Steps between C-alpha positions, in 0.01 A plus 500: 500500500271706282621666181372857488572702188781259420668514842489221760334622819427336835129583490345153525214466749420873488182626345542699184361801687764465775781480246376798298460715811846410634655569158335843486269443204184710459237235424292756309779549243605141429388175345632166623545182301557170683624203300368652179154602627383845608411515871186709563562779752219359715708181543829661614424446870404134446778403258779322688835494323654154469847368423553500126244771422596747229358846561509798268404839642426760234477865603292752310671830429302807407623751254400726227 
């Protein structure tokens, strides 16, 4: 199990890119932290989620 934004999720063995796409995130408007470290966008397709990972997905919201 992977904890994503505080919720346990069965996302182990998926790439970060696969998870984000399936969850409906727009990769251009988010930042992802894995186990306390920022994951560069260029690494999303190569980052494989593992049991015990803690992921935080932060969305940017525009406004004015």
